[in-house]
TORTI-851139 format. One record per residue (C-alpha): residue number from 1; x, y, z. Coordinates in steps of 0.2 Angstrom, whole numbers. Layout:
MARTOR, num, c1, c2, c3
MARTOR, NUM, X, Y, Z
...
***
This chain:
MARTOR, num, c1, c2, c3
MARTOR, 1, 45, 165, 153
MARTOR, 2, 48, 183, 153
MARTOR, 3, 43, 193, 135
MARTOR, 4, 51, 208, 131
MARTOR, 5, 41, 218, 115
MARTOR, 6, 50, 230, 103
MARTOR, 7, 48, 238, 87
MARTOR, 8, 33, 249, 88
MARTOR, 9, 32, 267, 82
MARTOR, 10, 21, 280, 74
MARTOR, 11, 20, 276, 54
MARTOR, 12, 11, 285, 39
MARTOR, 13, -4, 273, 33
MARTOR, 14, 0, 262, 18
MARTOR, 15, 20, 257, 25
MARTOR, 16, 24, 242, 35
MARTOR, 17, 33, 238, 52
MARTOR, 18, 41, 223, 61
MARTOR, 19, 38, 219, 79
MARTOR, 20, 48, 206, 88
MARTOR, 21, 48, 199, 105
MARTOR, 22, 61, 190, 113
MARTOR, 23, 57, 176, 127
MARTOR, 24, 69, 173, 141
MARTOR, 25, 66, 154, 139
MARTOR, 26, 60, 141, 127
MARTOR, 27, 40, 143, 125
MARTOR, 28, 26, 134, 115
MARTOR, 29, 14, 144, 107
MARTOR, 30, 16, 163, 107
MARTOR, 31, 6, 178, 99
MARTOR, 32, 0, 192, 98
MARTOR, 33, -14, 204, 103
MARTOR, 34, -16, 220, 104
MARTOR, 35, -29, 236, 115
MARTOR, 36, -35, 252, 105
MARTOR, 37, -40, 265, 118
MARTOR, 38, -56, 263, 125
MARTOR, 39, -56, 244, 119
MARTOR, 40, -54, 226, 124
MARTOR, 41, -40, 218, 121
MARTOR, 42, -41, 208, 104
MARTOR, 43, -33, 191, 97
MARTOR, 44, -20, 196, 82
MARTOR, 45, -10, 181, 77
MARTOR, 46, -4, 166, 82
MARTOR, 47, 10, 153, 78
MARTOR, 48, 14, 135, 87
MARTOR, 49, 34, 132, 90
MARTOR, 50, 35, 123, 75
MARTOR, 51, 30, 136, 65
MARTOR, 52, 16, 124, 55
MARTOR, 53, 0, 130, 61
MARTOR, 54, -4, 148, 63
MARTOR, 55, -18, 160, 66
MARTOR, 56, -25, 177, 62
MARTOR, 57, -37, 187, 66
MARTOR, 58, -49, 192, 50
MARTOR, 59, -45, 210, 52
MARTOR, 60, -24, 207, 48
MARTOR, 61, -27, 191, 39
MARTOR, 62, -19, 195, 22
MARTOR, 63, -8, 209, 29
MARTOR, 64, 1, 202, 44
MARTOR, 65, 10, 188, 45
MARTOR, 66, 19, 180, 60
MARTOR, 67, 35, 170, 61
MARTOR, 68, 46, 164, 74
MARTOR, 69, 64, 160, 76
MARTOR, 70, 66, 147, 89
MARTOR, 71, 85, 149, 93
MARTOR, 72, 83, 166, 97
MARTOR, 73, 66, 163, 106
MARTOR, 74, 61, 175, 96
MARTOR, 75, 41, 179, 89
MARTOR, 76, 39, 193, 75
MARTOR, 77, 24, 200, 68
MARTOR, 78, 27, 208, 50
MARTOR, 79, 15, 219, 48
MARTOR, 80, 10, 227, 30
MARTOR, 81, -3, 240, 23
MARTOR, 82, -4, 246, 40
MARTOR, 83, -20, 257, 43
MARTOR, 84, -26, 270, 55
MARTOR, 85, -37, 257, 65
MARTOR, 86, -22, 247, 67
MARTOR, 87, -16, 258, 80
MARTOR, 88, -15, 250, 97
MARTOR, 89, -4, 243, 110
MARTOR, 90, 2, 227, 105
MARTOR, 91, 6, 214, 117
MARTOR, 92, 17, 197, 115
MARTOR, 93, 10, 183, 123
MARTOR, 94, 16, 167, 125
MARTOR, 95, 11, 149, 132
MARTOR, 96, -5, 142, 123
MARTOR, 97, -8, 134, 108
MARTOR, 98, -17, 147, 95
MARTOR, 99, -30, 152, 100
MARTOR, 100, -41, 170, 102
MARTOR, 101, -44, 168, 121
MARTOR, 102, -33, 180, 130
MARTOR, 103, -35, 171, 146
MARTOR, 104, -28, 155, 139
MARTOR, 105, -11, 163, 139
MARTOR, 106, -2, 164, 155
MARTOR, 107, 14, 174, 149
MARTOR, 108, 12, 193, 141
MARTOR, 109, 25, 205, 139
MARTOR, 110, 25, 224, 142
MARTOR, 111, 17, 230, 125
MARTOR, 112, 23, 242, 114
MARTOR, 113, 14, 255, 106
MARTOR, 114, 9, 256, 87
MARTOR, 115, 2, 272, 81
MARTOR, 116, -5, 275, 62
MARTOR, 117, -8, 290, 56
MARTOR, 118, -20, 294, 40
***
């Protein structure tokens, strides 16, 4: 499965942004991780194929929403009330039941930069 992420950009704090990730084929669990400069890659959100089960990191819970459209093999990350600390490269991932362990996901996209200015 190949993943293509898009939707990143430079925005001001408080605004919204939506990331998209298109998969080349059927995928089970899909999710997002992010990596800020000088920091380790961290879990953001994940969702099962059915969409029934989602999981979020504490830092984004209540502000970010993950969803998916299986007809388009696409997962979305709606990011509201963005903060400067959300600045990172966001990576789309697939292939595992929603969990926080990056190594458990076999498929990764190329990443899309999100920069939030104060």
